[in-house]
C-alpha positions as CSV (number, residue, x, y, z in Angstrom):
1,M,0.8,4.8,15.9
2,T,-1.9,2.4,14.8
3,K,-1.6,-1.2,13.5
4,E,-3.8,-3.3,11.2
5,L,-3.3,-6.6,9.5
6,L,-3.7,-7.4,5.8
7,K,-3.1,-10.7,4.0
8,I,-1.5,-10.4,0.6
9,G,-0.9,-13.8,-0.9
10,P,0.4,-16.1,1.8
11,I,1.9,-13.3,3.9
12,V,0.2,-11.4,6.6
13,W,1.4,-7.8,6.6
14,T,1.2,-5.3,9.4
15,I,0.0,-1.9,8.4
16,K,1.3,1.0,10.6
17,R,0.6,4.7,10.5
18,A,3.7,6.6,11.7
19,Y,5.4,9.9,11.3
20,I,7.7,9.2,8.4
21,Q,9.1,11.4,5.6
22,D,7.7,9.5,2.6
23,M,4.0,8.9,2.0
24,G,4.4,5.2,2.4
25,A,7.1,2.5,2.7
26,T,7.2,-1.2,2.5
27,F,9.6,-3.3,4.6
28,F,9.7,-6.8,3.2
29,N,11.9,-8.3,6.0
30,Q,9.3,-7.3,8.6
31,S,6.2,-7.8,6.4
32,E,5.3,-4.3,7.2
33,I,3.6,-1.4,5.4
34,T,4.1,2.0,7.0
35,I,1.9,4.9,5.9
36,K,2.5,8.5,6.9
37,E,0.4,9.6,9.9
38,G,-2.0,12.4,9.4
39,L,-2.9,11.9,5.7
40,E,-6.4,12.7,4.5
41,R,-8.5,9.6,4.1
42,Q,-8.4,9.6,0.3
43,I,-4.6,10.1,0.2
44,F,-4.2,7.3,2.9
45,E,-6.2,4.9,0.8
46,E,-4.3,5.6,-2.4
47,T,-1.0,5.4,-0.7
48,L,-1.9,2.0,0.9
49,L,-3.1,0.6,-2.4
50,H,0.1,1.9,-4.0
51,E,2.2,-0.1,-1.5
52,I,0.0,-3.2,-1.9
53,L,0.5,-3.0,-5.7
54,E,4.2,-2.7,-5.3
55,I,4.2,-5.8,-3.1
56,A,2.1,-7.6,-5.8
57,F,4.6,-6.7,-8.5
58,I,7.6,-7.8,-6.5
59,Q,6.0,-11.0,-5.1
60,S,4.9,-12.1,-8.6
61,G,8.4,-11.7,-10.0
62,H,7.8,-8.5,-11.9
63,A,9.9,-6.1,-9.9
64,D,11.7,-5.1,-13.1
65,K,8.3,-3.8,-14.5
66,R,7.5,-1.8,-11.4
67,D,7.0,1.8,-12.3
68,E,5.8,4.5,-9.8
69,G,3.6,6.2,-12.4
70,L,2.0,3.0,-13.6
71,I,1.4,1.9,-10.0
72,D,-0.2,5.2,-9.2
73,A,-2.4,5.0,-12.3
74,I,-3.6,1.5,-11.4
75,A,-4.3,2.6,-7.7
76,Y,-6.3,5.6,-8.8
77,A,-8.3,3.6,-11.3
78,L,-9.1,0.8,-8.8
79,L,-10.2,3.3,-6.1
80,D,-12.1,5.5,-8.5
81,I,-14.3,2.7,-9.9
82,G,-14.8,1.2,-6.5
83,I,-13.2,-2.1,-7.1
84,V,-11.0,-1.7,-3.9
85,N,-12.6,-0.7,-0.6
86,L,-10.0,0.2,2.0
87,G,-12.4,1.8,4.4
88,E,-11.7,-0.8,7.1
89,F,-8.2,0.4,7.6
């Protein structure tokens, strides 16, 4: 298991890679994002950005507008046009 740190708003989140069932999971009480171990690089980056976007929706008070398909679409678009570079994680 590896750990990295990422600041989203005022909160520092721990990013872990671990053997979990889902592709990714966010644990708000621990400020932790867990991504499934062994994913290909592109899948890892999309999954991490997906979790980051979910955090942004929730922390900005828009949890009711959070939609998995919408979040995936935004993540794919941001990665595809190079706005987000997650190569350091």
